[in-house]
A tleap script that builds the chain and sets N, CA, C and O, in Angstrom:
source leaprc.protein.ff14SB
mol = sequence {
  NMET LEU VAL LEU ASP PRO ARG SER SER VAL
  PRO PRO PHE GLU GLN LEU ARG GLN GLN PHE
  VAL GLY LEU ILE ARG SER GLY ALA LEU ALA
  PRO GLY ALA GLN LEU PRO THR VAL ARG LYS
  LEU ALA SER ASP LEU GLY VAL ALA PRO ASN
  THR VAL ALA ARG SER TYR ARG GLU LEU GLU
  SER ALA GLY VAL ILE GLU THR ARG GLY ARG
  ASN GLY SER PHE VAL ALA ASN SER ALA ASP
  PRO VAL ARG ARG LEU ALA GLU THR ALA ALA
  GLY SER PHE ALA ALA GLN MET ARG GLN LEU
  ARG VAL GLY THR ALA GLU ALA ILE ALA LEU
  VAL VAL ALA ALA LEU PRO PRO GLU ASP GLN
  GLY GLY ILE THR LYS PRO CGLY
}
set mol.1.N position { 0.679 -0.996 0.335 }
set mol.1.CA position { -0.074 0.100 -0.065 }
set mol.1.C position { 1.207 1.718 -0.036 }
set mol.1.O position { 1.386 2.620 -0.855 }
set mol.2.N position { 1.820 1.424 1.279 }
set mol.2.CA position { 2.241 2.052 0.978 }
set mol.2.C position { 3.957 2.238 0.776 }
set mol.2.O position { 4.613 1.613 1.608 }
set mol.3.N position { 4.655 2.941 -0.126 }
set mol.3.CA position { 5.632 2.393 -0.682 }
set mol.3.C position { 7.077 4.067 -0.577 }
set mol.3.O position { 6.498 5.153 -0.546 }
set mol.4.N position { 7.876 4.114 -0.556 }
set mol.4.CA position { 8.302 5.000 -0.522 }
set mol.4.C position { 9.680 4.685 -0.993 }
set mol.4.O position { 10.332 3.795 -0.448 }
set mol.5.N position { 10.235 5.518 -2.178 }
set mol.5.CA position { 11.145 4.924 -3.462 }
set mol.5.C position { 12.573 6.232 -2.441 }
set mol.5.O position { 12.298 7.357 -2.022 }
set mol.6.N position { 13.732 5.642 -2.351 }
set mol.6.CA position { 14.783 5.671 -1.414 }
set mol.6.C position { 15.361 6.830 -2.645 }
set mol.6.O position { 15.881 7.893 -2.306 }
set mol.7.N position { 15.196 6.478 -3.923 }
set mol.7.CA position { 16.140 7.767 -5.290 }
set mol.7.C position { 15.488 8.964 -5.656 }
set mol.7.O position { 15.747 9.754 -6.564 }
set mol.8.N position { 14.251 8.969 -4.465 }
set mol.8.CA position { 13.618 10.499 -5.161 }
set mol.8.C position { 13.656 11.521 -3.768 }
set mol.8.O position { 13.573 11.387 -2.547 }
set mol.9.N position { 13.912 13.094 -5.195 }
set mol.9.CA position { 14.748 13.935 -4.077 }
set mol.9.C position { 13.242 13.938 -3.099 }
set mol.9.O position { 13.649 13.917 -1.938 }
set mol.10.N position { 12.262 13.949 -3.087 }
set mol.10.CA position { 10.949 13.840 -2.187 }
set mol.10.C position { 11.729 13.470 -0.655 }
set mol.10.O position { 12.228 12.348 -0.567 }
set mol.11.N position { 11.833 14.433 0.571 }
set mol.11.CA position { 11.850 13.123 1.323 }
set mol.11.C position { 10.909 12.541 2.435 }
set mol.11.O position { 9.930 13.086 2.945 }
set mol.12.N position { 11.411 11.368 2.675 }
set mol.12.CA position { 10.357 10.137 3.316 }
set mol.12.C position { 9.121 10.801 3.858 }
set mol.12.O position { 7.993 10.308 3.880 }
set mol.13.N position { 9.290 11.348 4.058 }
set mol.13.CA position { 8.298 11.719 5.432 }
set mol.13.C position { 7.375 12.170 3.981 }
set mol.13.O position { 6.477 11.469 3.515 }
set mol.14.N position { 7.844 13.542 3.388 }
set mol.14.CA position { 6.853 13.742 2.266 }
set mol.14.C position { 5.603 13.279 1.404 }
set mol.14.O position { 4.503 13.502 0.898 }
set mol.15.N position { 7.044 12.172 1.740 }
set mol.15.CA position { 6.139 11.018 0.385 }
set mol.15.C position { 4.869 10.488 1.177 }
set mol.15.O position { 3.709 10.839 0.964 }
set mol.16.N position { 5.318 9.546 2.166 }
set mol.16.CA position { 4.431 9.268 3.040 }
set mol.16.C position { 3.406 10.240 3.142 }
set mol.16.O position { 2.232 9.922 2.956 }
set mol.17.N position { 3.695 11.219 3.377 }
set mol.17.CA position { 2.105 12.216 3.593 }
set mol.17.C position { 1.546 12.534 2.310 }
set mol.17.O position { 0.382 12.931 2.372 }
set mol.18.N position { 2.041 12.470 1.189 }
set mol.18.CA position { 1.584 12.863 0.222 }
set mol.18.C position { 0.734 11.163 -0.177 }
set mol.18.O position { -0.484 11.048 -0.311 }
set mol.19.N position { 1.733 10.018 -0.302 }
set mol.19.CA position { 0.568 9.037 0.025 }
set mol.19.C position { -1.094 8.542 0.443 }
set mol.19.O position { -2.080 8.090 -0.139 }
set mol.20.N position { -0.552 9.081 2.287 }
set mol.20.CA position { -1.740 9.536 2.850 }
set mol.20.C position { -2.621 9.978 1.906 }
set mol.20.O position { -3.664 9.413 1.576 }
set mol.21.N position { -2.149 11.069 1.449 }
set mol.21.CA position { -3.525 11.645 1.589 }
set mol.21.C position { -4.143 11.534 -0.092 }
set mol.21.O position { -4.925 12.410 -0.458 }
set mol.22.N position { -3.794 10.562 -0.939 }
set mol.22.CA position { -4.078 9.900 -2.131 }
set mol.22.C position { -5.296 8.978 -1.586 }
set mol.22.O position { -6.517 9.065 -1.714 }
set mol.23.N position { -4.612 8.239 -1.056 }
set mol.23.CA position { -5.599 6.869 -0.153 }
set mol.23.C position { -6.962 7.369 0.266 }
set mol.23.O position { -8.030 6.760 0.216 }
set mol.24.N position { -6.671 8.844 0.774 }
set mol.24.CA position { -7.864 9.320 1.847 }
set mol.24.C position { -8.301 9.725 0.299 }
set mol.24.O position { -9.347 9.249 -0.142 }
set mol.25.N position { -7.670 10.416 -0.346 }
set mol.25.CA position { -9.015 11.506 -0.890 }
set mol.25.C position { -9.540 10.397 -2.574 }
set mol.25.O position { -9.951 10.924 -3.609 }
set mol.26.N position { -9.402 9.252 -2.426 }
set mol.26.CA position { -9.079 8.218 -3.410 }
set mol.26.C position { -10.277 6.853 -2.711 }
set mol.26.O position { -10.578 5.751 -3.171 }
set mol.27.N position { -10.762 7.663 -1.287 }
set mol.27.CA position { -11.396 6.219 -0.583 }
set mol.27.C position { -11.171 5.149 0.063 }
set mol.27.O position { -11.963 4.376 0.602 }
set mol.28.N position { -9.572 5.123 -0.040 }
set mol.28.CA position { -8.732 3.838 0.317 }
set mol.28.C position { -8.815 3.606 2.063 }
set mol.28.O position { -9.099 2.641 2.773 }
set mol.29.N position { -8.461 4.847 2.291 }
set mol.29.CA position { -8.620 5.355 3.897 }
set mol.29.C position { -9.657 6.349 4.165 }
set mol.29.O position { -9.778 7.556 3.958 }
set mol.30.N position { -10.448 5.319 4.761 }
set mol.30.CA position { -12.440 6.379 4.937 }
set mol.30.C position { -12.350 7.139 5.837 }
set mol.30.O position { -11.321 6.988 6.496 }
set mol.31.N position { -13.382 8.360 6.339 }
set mol.31.CA position { -12.955 9.182 7.431 }
set mol.31.C position { -13.114 7.777 8.753 }
set mol.31.O position { -13.788 6.808 8.403 }
set mol.32.N position { -12.685 7.760 9.733 }
set mol.32.CA position { -12.450 7.050 11.277 }
set mol.32.C position { -11.355 5.941 10.963 }
set mol.32.O position { -10.492 5.902 11.840 }
set mol.33.N position { -11.143 4.866 9.742 }
set mol.33.CA position { -10.220 4.595 9.393 }
set mol.33.C position { -9.374 4.683 10.678 }
set mol.33.O position { -9.589 5.716 11.313 }
set mol.34.N position { -8.224 3.628 11.355 }
set mol.34.CA position { -6.933 3.413 12.005 }
set mol.34.C position { -5.886 3.671 11.101 }
set mol.34.O position { -5.959 3.171 9.978 }
set mol.35.N position { -4.845 4.427 11.435 }
set mol.35.CA position { -3.656 3.796 11.445 }
set mol.35.C position { -2.748 3.430 11.396 }
set mol.35.O position { -2.897 2.830 12.460 }
set mol.36.N position { -1.312 3.055 10.988 }
set mol.36.CA position { -0.831 2.569 11.736 }
set mol.36.C position { -0.091 2.975 12.692 }
set mol.36.O position { 0.227 4.160 12.592 }
set mol.37.N position { 0.478 2.185 13.984 }
set mol.37.CA position { 1.236 2.836 14.918 }
set mol.37.C position { 2.477 3.648 13.727 }
set mol.37.O position { 2.597 3.450 12.518 }
set mol.38.N position { 3.016 4.287 14.350 }
set mol.38.CA position { 3.973 5.017 14.238 }
set mol.38.C position { 5.701 4.154 14.015 }
set mol.38.O position { 6.684 4.511 13.364 }
set mol.39.N position { 5.431 2.809 14.966 }
set mol.39.CA position { 6.439 1.914 15.279 }
set mol.39.C position { 6.644 0.956 14.315 }
set mol.39.O position { 7.766 0.680 13.891 }
set mol.40.N position { 5.515 0.375 13.902 }
set mol.40.CA position { 4.720 -0.886 13.156 }
set mol.40.C position { 4.805 0.082 12.184 }
set mol.40.O position { 6.007 0.181 12.429 }
set mol.41.N position { 4.675 0.727 11.483 }
set mol.41.CA position { 5.015 1.772 10.189 }
set mol.41.C position { 5.978 1.842 9.511 }
set mol.41.O position { 6.254 1.618 8.333 }
set mol.42.N position { 6.679 2.318 10.730 }
set mol.42.CA position { 8.099 2.601 9.948 }
set mol.42.C position { 8.976 1.655 10.163 }
set mol.42.O position { 10.095 1.985 9.769 }
set mol.43.N position { 8.910 0.403 10.723 }
set mol.43.CA position { 9.352 -0.837 10.592 }
set mol.43.C position { 9.340 -1.509 9.326 }
set mol.43.O position { 10.172 -1.878 8.497 }
set mol.44.N position { 7.845 -1.540 9.505 }
set mol.44.CA position { 6.940 -2.198 7.912 }
set mol.44.C position { 8.131 -1.693 6.674 }
set mol.44.O position { 8.715 -2.407 5.859 }
set mol.45.N position { 8.232 -0.180 6.888 }
set mol.45.CA position { 8.675 0.313 5.296 }
set mol.45.C position { 10.779 0.233 5.712 }
set mol.45.O position { 11.671 0.430 4.886 }
set mol.46.N position { 10.886 0.027 6.608 }
set mol.46.CA position { 12.439 -0.073 6.970 }
set mol.46.C position { 12.874 1.890 7.449 }
set mol.46.O position { 13.885 2.579 7.310 }
set mol.47.N position { 11.764 2.094 7.911 }
set mol.47.CA position { 12.277 3.715 8.139 }
set mol.47.C position { 12.601 4.196 9.697 }
set mol.47.O position { 12.050 3.523 10.568 }
set mol.48.N position { 13.332 5.151 10.073 }
set mol.48.CA position { 13.132 5.473 11.189 }
set mol.48.C position { 11.908 6.218 11.998 }
set mol.48.O position { 11.382 7.231 11.538 }
set mol.49.N position { 11.508 5.637 13.224 }
set mol.49.CA position { 9.745 5.775 13.759 }
set mol.49.C position { 10.089 7.382 13.816 }
set mol.49.O position { 9.247 7.567 14.694 }
set mol.50.N position { 10.713 8.900 13.573 }
set mol.50.CA position { 10.771 10.199 13.418 }
set mol.50.C position { 10.436 10.361 11.727 }
set mol.50.O position { 10.268 11.373 11.046 }
set mol.51.N position { 10.427 9.584 11.538 }
set mol.51.CA position { 10.113 9.809 10.002 }
set mol.51.C position { 8.799 9.647 9.419 }
set mol.51.O position { 8.378 10.092 8.351 }
set mol.52.N position { 8.064 8.748 10.521 }
set mol.52.CA position { 6.361 8.092 10.294 }
set mol.52.C position { 6.432 9.356 11.226 }
set mol.52.O position { 5.970 10.272 10.545 }
set mol.53.N position { 6.735 9.765 12.264 }
set mol.53.CA position { 5.954 11.062 13.179 }
set mol.53.C position { 5.779 12.072 12.556 }
set mol.53.O position { 4.869 12.887 12.708 }
set mol.54.N position { 6.984 12.100 11.509 }
set mol.54.CA position { 7.156 13.527 11.204 }
set mol.54.C position { 6.096 13.580 10.294 }
set mol.54.O position { 5.508 14.659 10.381 }
set mol.55.N position { 5.461 12.560 9.155 }
set mol.55.CA position { 4.640 12.781 7.912 }
set mol.55.C position { 3.307 12.679 9.368 }
set mol.55.O position { 2.790 13.793 9.289 }
set mol.56.N position { 2.785 12.136 10.218 }
set mol.56.CA position { 1.560 12.393 10.992 }
set mol.56.C position { 1.227 13.199 11.342 }
set mol.56.O position { 0.029 13.479 11.390 }
set mol.57.N position { 2.371 14.087 11.831 }
set mol.57.CA position { 2.251 15.661 12.841 }
set mol.57.C position { 2.143 16.811 11.475 }
set mol.57.O position { 2.087 18.036 11.582 }
set mol.58.N position { 2.139 16.420 10.855 }
set mol.58.CA position { 1.364 17.217 9.162 }
set mol.58.C position { 0.558 17.357 8.758 }
set mol.58.O position { -0.160 18.297 8.416 }
set mol.59.N position { 0.581 15.938 8.740 }
set mol.59.CA position { -1.112 15.197 9.011 }
set mol.59.C position { -2.139 16.110 9.560 }
set mol.59.O position { -3.150 16.660 9.123 }
set mol.60.N position { -1.326 16.050 10.985 }
set mol.60.CA position { -2.604 15.685 11.873 }
set mol.60.C position { -2.374 17.680 11.787 }
set mol.60.O position { -3.530 18.023 11.543 }
set mol.61.N position { -1.771 18.621 11.841 }
set mol.61.CA position { -1.558 20.290 11.665 }
set mol.61.C position { -2.434 20.441 10.384 }
set mol.61.O position { -3.314 21.292 10.257 }
set mol.62.N position { -2.015 19.315 9.254 }
set mol.62.CA position { -3.412 20.362 8.314 }
set mol.62.C position { -4.632 19.436 8.393 }
set mol.62.O position { -5.255 19.176 7.363 }
set mol.63.N position { -5.075 18.817 9.850 }
set mol.63.CA position { -6.670 18.679 9.704 }
set mol.63.C position { -7.116 17.211 8.840 }
set mol.63.O position { -8.272 16.938 8.515 }
set mol.64.N position { -5.660 16.191 8.509 }
set mol.64.CA position { -5.936 15.356 7.709 }
set mol.64.C position { -6.275 13.827 8.207 }
set mol.64.O position { -6.640 12.767 7.697 }
set mol.65.N position { -5.763 14.608 10.176 }
set mol.65.CA position { -6.386 12.437 11.030 }
set mol.65.C position { -6.120 13.221 11.748 }
set mol.65.O position { -5.614 14.332 11.589 }
set mol.66.N position { -6.495 12.615 12.732 }
set mol.66.CA position { -6.571 13.185 14.264 }
set mol.66.C position { -5.547 11.870 14.797 }
set mol.66.O position { -5.416 10.796 14.211 }
set mol.67.N position { -4.974 12.227 15.887 }
set mol.67.CA position { -5.040 11.646 17.014 }
set mol.67.C position { -4.955 11.511 18.243 }
set mol.67.O position { -4.416 12.465 18.805 }
set mol.68.N position { -5.474 10.203 19.260 }
set mol.68.CA position { -6.422 9.995 20.015 }
set mol.68.C position { -6.091 9.748 21.064 }
set mol.68.O position { -6.833 9.072 21.777 }
set mol.69.N position { -4.552 10.322 21.645 }
set mol.69.CA position { -3.827 9.666 22.811 }
set mol.69.C position { -3.160 8.216 22.436 }
set mol.69.O position { -2.717 7.921 21.326 }
set mol.70.N position { -3.184 7.329 23.655 }
set mol.70.CA position { -2.992 6.265 23.493 }
set mol.70.C position { -4.073 5.214 22.319 }
set mol.70.O position { -4.223 3.992 22.315 }
set mol.71.N position { -4.449 5.866 21.761 }
set mol.71.CA position { -5.891 4.951 20.816 }
set mol.71.C position { -5.013 5.330 19.645 }
set mol.71.O position { -5.434 4.669 18.695 }
set mol.72.N position { -4.345 5.820 19.390 }
set mol.72.CA position { -3.275 6.151 18.198 }
set mol.72.C position { -4.541 7.204 17.096 }
set mol.72.O position { -5.511 7.853 17.490 }
set mol.73.N position { -4.026 7.014 15.678 }
set mol.73.CA position { -4.264 8.138 15.016 }
set mol.73.C position { -5.224 7.735 13.980 }
set mol.73.O position { -4.993 6.732 13.305 }
set mol.74.N position { -6.151 8.350 13.823 }
set mol.74.CA position { -7.361 8.177 12.901 }
set mol.74.C position { -7.456 9.222 11.488 }
set mol.74.O position { -7.041 10.381 11.465 }
set mol.75.N position { -8.169 8.426 10.229 }
set mol.75.CA position { -8.166 9.932 9.518 }
set mol.75.C position { -9.130 10.618 9.772 }
set mol.75.O position { -10.243 10.110 9.904 }
set mol.76.N position { -8.965 11.602 9.864 }
set mol.76.CA position { -10.088 12.617 10.312 }
set mol.76.C position { -11.875 12.546 9.825 }
set mol.76.O position { -12.074 12.469 8.612 }
set mol.77.N position { -12.910 12.567 10.600 }
set mol.77.CA position { -14.111 12.884 10.231 }
set mol.77.C position { -15.050 14.082 8.819 }
set mol.77.O position { -16.108 14.017 8.193 }
set mol.78.N position { -13.890 15.040 8.900 }
set mol.78.CA position { -14.207 16.223 7.945 }
set mol.78.C position { -13.831 15.502 6.735 }
set mol.78.O position { -13.683 14.332 6.383 }
set mol.79.N position { -13.719 16.858 6.163 }
set mol.79.CA position { -14.590 17.118 4.651 }
set mol.79.C position { -13.116 16.901 3.782 }
set mol.79.O position { -12.097 17.064 4.453 }
set mol.80.N position { -12.973 16.602 2.576 }
set mol.80.CA position { -12.355 16.302 1.337 }
set mol.80.C position { -10.424 16.949 2.189 }
set mol.80.O position { -10.130 18.129 2.382 }
set mol.81.N position { -9.676 15.948 2.446 }
set mol.81.CA position { -8.143 16.339 2.719 }
set mol.81.C position { -7.285 17.433 1.776 }
set mol.81.O position { -6.303 18.111 2.079 }
set mol.82.N position { -7.951 17.353 0.653 }
set mol.82.CA position { -6.747 17.499 -0.671 }
set mol.82.C position { -7.359 19.270 0.070 }
set mol.82.O position { -6.684 20.218 0.472 }
set mol.83.N position { -8.845 19.089 -0.015 }
set mol.83.CA position { -9.406 20.792 0.095 }
set mol.83.C position { -8.203 21.542 1.711 }
set mol.83.O position { -7.589 22.607 1.789 }
set mol.84.N position { -8.317 20.516 2.602 }
set mol.84.CA position { -8.247 21.073 4.041 }
set mol.84.C position { -6.446 21.560 4.140 }
set mol.84.O position { -6.095 22.417 4.952 }
set mol.85.N position { -5.659 21.022 3.401 }
set mol.85.CA position { -4.461 21.237 2.833 }
set mol.85.C position { -3.823 22.380 2.179 }
set mol.85.O position { -2.674 22.823 2.186 }
set mol.86.N position { -5.113 22.783 1.508 }
set mol.86.CA position { -5.002 23.917 0.402 }
set mol.86.C position { -5.929 25.003 1.138 }
set mol.86.O position { -6.051 26.019 0.454 }
set mol.87.N position { -6.762 25.045 2.635 }
set mol.87.CA position { -7.563 26.042 2.658 }
set mol.87.C position { -5.757 26.607 4.178 }
set mol.87.O position { -5.294 27.461 4.934 }
set mol.88.N position { -5.641 25.623 3.748 }
set mol.88.CA position { -3.934 25.795 5.224 }
set mol.88.C position { -3.296 26.732 4.184 }
set mol.88.O position { -2.713 27.772 4.490 }
set mol.89.N position { -3.442 26.312 3.031 }
set mol.89.CA position { -2.233 27.247 2.354 }
set mol.89.C position { -2.191 28.426 1.901 }
set mol.89.O position { -1.329 29.295 1.767 }
set mol.90.N position { -3.898 28.240 1.563 }
set mol.90.CA position { -4.117 29.839 1.204 }
set mol.90.C position { -4.018 30.606 2.330 }
set mol.90.O position { -3.852 31.779 1.995 }
set mol.91.N position { -4.051 30.438 3.766 }
set mol.91.CA position { -4.180 30.720 5.197 }
set mol.91.C position { -3.539 31.777 5.012 }
set mol.91.O position { -3.717 32.989 4.896 }
set mol.92.N position { -2.203 30.496 5.012 }
set mol.92.CA position { -0.882 30.934 5.164 }
set mol.92.C position { -0.089 32.274 4.218 }
set mol.92.O position { 0.716 33.125 4.595 }
set mol.93.N position { -0.799 31.987 2.662 }
set mol.93.CA position { -0.498 32.932 1.982 }
set mol.93.C position { -1.060 34.134 2.045 }
set mol.93.O position { -0.446 35.128 1.659 }
set mol.94.N position { -2.090 34.187 2.455 }
set mol.94.CA position { -2.940 35.572 3.080 }
set mol.94.C position { -2.966 36.339 3.899 }
set mol.94.O position { -3.545 37.400 4.135 }
set mol.95.N position { -1.650 35.154 4.737 }
set mol.95.CA position { -1.614 36.015 6.407 }
set mol.95.C position { 0.165 36.655 5.949 }
set mol.95.O position { 0.838 37.341 6.718 }
set mol.96.N position { 0.589 36.242 4.643 }
set mol.96.CA position { 2.200 36.545 4.567 }
set mol.96.C position { 1.611 37.925 3.466 }
set mol.96.O position { 2.459 38.796 3.273 }
set mol.97.N position { 0.338 38.112 2.824 }
set mol.97.CA position { 0.003 39.587 1.928 }
set mol.97.C position { -0.007 40.617 2.941 }
set mol.97.O position { 0.472 41.747 2.841 }
set mol.98.N position { -0.877 39.872 4.378 }
set mol.98.CA position { -1.407 40.958 4.882 }
set mol.98.C position { -0.039 41.827 5.712 }
set mol.98.O position { 0.178 43.007 5.985 }
set mol.99.N position { 0.579 40.737 5.885 }
set mol.99.CA position { 2.244 41.441 6.103 }
set mol.99.C position { 3.345 42.221 5.615 }
set mol.99.O position { 4.198 42.957 6.112 }
set mol.100.N position { 2.920 41.654 4.037 }
set mol.100.CA position { 3.892 42.682 3.508 }
set mol.100.C position { 3.241 43.751 2.790 }
set mol.100.O position { 3.697 44.367 1.826 }
set mol.101.N position { 1.526 43.990 3.667 }
set mol.101.CA position { 0.442 45.089 2.606 }
set mol.101.C position { 0.691 44.749 1.339 }
set mol.101.O position { 1.128 45.520 0.485 }
set mol.102.N position { 0.386 43.440 1.163 }
set mol.102.CA position { 0.323 43.394 -0.793 }
set mol.102.C position { -1.829 43.269 -0.953 }
set mol.102.O position { -2.358 42.198 -0.654 }
set mol.103.N position { -2.430 44.090 -1.277 }
set mol.103.CA position { -3.862 44.274 -1.470 }
set mol.103.C position { -4.809 43.473 -1.980 }
set mol.103.O position { -5.220 44.234 -2.856 }
set mol.104.N position { -5.520 42.421 -2.096 }
set mol.104.CA position { -6.152 40.978 -2.348 }
set mol.104.C position { -5.988 41.378 -3.793 }
set mol.104.O position { -5.775 40.407 -4.518 }
set mol.105.N position { -6.025 42.409 -4.340 }
set mol.105.CA position { -6.443 42.009 -5.641 }
set mol.105.C position { -4.970 41.617 -6.829 }
set mol.105.O position { -4.842 40.949 -7.855 }
set mol.106.N position { -4.053 42.484 -5.953 }
set mol.106.CA position { -2.545 41.701 -6.506 }
set mol.106.C position { -2.066 40.328 -6.016 }
set mol.106.O position { -1.403 39.562 -6.715 }
set mol.107.N position { -2.535 40.028 -4.506 }
set mol.107.CA position { -1.816 38.495 -4.548 }
set mol.107.C position { -2.600 37.859 -4.997 }
set mol.107.O position { -2.405 36.660 -4.800 }
set mol.108.N position { -4.085 38.269 -5.948 }
set mol.108.CA position { -4.793 37.511 -6.472 }
set mol.108.C position { -4.071 36.686 -7.423 }
set mol.108.O position { -3.820 35.484 -7.517 }
set mol.109.N position { -3.678 38.325 -8.481 }
set mol.109.CA position { -3.180 38.018 -9.449 }
set mol.109.C position { -1.590 37.526 -9.510 }
set mol.109.O position { -1.119 37.358 -10.635 }
set mol.110.N position { -0.892 37.329 -8.555 }
set mol.110.CA position { 0.478 36.644 -8.099 }
set mol.110.C position { -0.189 35.582 -8.090 }
set mol.110.O position { 0.036 34.830 -9.038 }
set mol.111.N position { -1.148 35.161 -7.132 }
set mol.111.CA position { -1.332 33.243 -7.402 }
set mol.111.C position { -1.533 33.178 -9.223 }
set mol.111.O position { -0.719 32.662 -9.988 }
set mol.112.N position { -2.968 33.915 -9.662 }
set mol.112.CA position { -2.937 33.677 -11.333 }
set mol.112.C position { -2.045 33.184 -11.855 }
set mol.112.O position { -1.939 32.031 -12.276 }
set mol.113.N position { -0.927 34.488 -11.880 }
set mol.113.CA position { 0.187 34.140 -12.669 }
set mol.113.C position { 1.172 32.650 -12.288 }
set mol.113.O position { 1.770 31.936 -13.093 }
set mol.114.N position { 1.110 32.555 -11.265 }
set mol.114.CA position { 1.923 31.357 -10.660 }
set mol.114.C position { 1.400 30.075 -10.878 }
set mol.114.O position { 1.981 29.013 -10.657 }
set mol.115.N position { -0.136 30.292 -11.483 }
set mol.115.CA position { -0.491 28.755 -11.898 }
set mol.115.C position { -0.852 28.296 -13.242 }
set mol.115.O position { -1.530 28.998 -13.991 }
set mol.116.N position { -0.402 27.099 -13.577 }
set mol.116.CA position { -0.153 26.579 -14.778 }
set mol.116.C position { -2.031 27.312 -15.592 }
set mol.116.O position { -2.982 27.600 -14.866 }
set mol.117.N position { -2.058 27.455 -17.415 }
set mol.117.CA position { -3.255 27.655 -17.487 }
set mol.117.C position { -4.410 26.575 -17.264 }
set mol.117.O position { -5.597 26.899 -17.268 }
set mol.118.N position { -3.919 25.116 -17.049 }
set mol.118.CA position { -4.487 24.873 -17.176 }
set mol.118.C position { -5.172 23.986 -15.183 }
set mol.118.O position { -5.668 22.890 -14.922 }
set mol.119.N position { -4.901 24.894 -14.522 }
set mol.119.CA position { -4.974 24.748 -13.479 }
set mol.119.C position { -5.971 26.017 -12.986 }
set mol.119.O position { -6.612 26.135 -11.942 }
set mol.120.N position { -5.847 26.958 -14.194 }
set mol.120.CA position { -6.995 28.056 -13.345 }
set mol.120.C position { -8.337 27.901 -13.160 }
set mol.120.O position { -8.940 28.933 -12.864 }
set mol.121.N position { -9.279 26.405 -13.300 }
set mol.121.CA position { -9.794 27.109 -13.450 }
set mol.121.C position { -10.880 27.926 -13.886 }
set mol.121.O position { -11.949 28.045 -13.289 }
set mol.122.N position { -10.380 28.789 -15.544 }
set mol.122.CA position { -11.679 29.441 -16.600 }
set mol.122.C position { -10.902 30.984 -15.554 }
set mol.122.O position { -11.310 32.099 -15.879 }
set mol.123.N position { -10.085 30.911 -14.651 }
set mol.123.CA position { -9.569 32.663 -14.444 }
set mol.123.C position { -8.679 32.795 -16.205 }
set mol.123.O position { -8.106 31.862 -16.769 }
set mol.124.N position { -8.804 34.015 -16.652 }
set mol.124.CA position { -7.560 34.400 -17.087 }
set mol.124.C position { -6.870 35.538 -16.338 }
set mol.124.O position { -7.330 36.260 -15.454 }
set mol.125.N position { -5.265 35.529 -17.080 }
set mol.125.CA position { -4.719 36.162 -16.616 }
set mol.125.C position { -4.709 37.640 -17.018 }
set mol.125.O position { -4.892 38.088 -18.150 }
set mol.126.N position { -4.407 38.464 -15.647 }
set mol.126.CA position { -4.466 40.088 -16.336 }
set mol.126.C position { -3.412 40.430 -17.012 }
set mol.126.O position { -2.271 40.007 -16.825 }
set mol.127.N position { -3.899 41.508 -18.128 }
set mol.127.CA position { -3.184 41.757 -18.667 }
set mol.127.C position { -3.119 41.907 -20.351 }
set mol.127.O position { -2.073 42.253 -20.899 }
savepdb mol mol.pdb
quit
């Protein structure tokens, strides 16, 4: 189910995070499903427990999974995990734009310019 590519430039914790998001989004891991323990998954994949723990922390901070103390980690019962990650990223971006005193229209234009045309959902670049 989960496979790490040691030749990838993507760090192992990030490979795990991405695979979990994909499994959840596809429905292979349903809301409320229990994830393997950190130690068990680390052992199965042949990686350090800290690698799995970091992946779980990243998923939890994004609201994709929830940890229930000694009961373990579970897929969150919330909406689409990719949407949740996108909302988190958008919130961080908005906070940075406020801090830099970049206006809403300019911030949106920056996002539109950064996205490839096929990802813009019908939005056209200004200009």
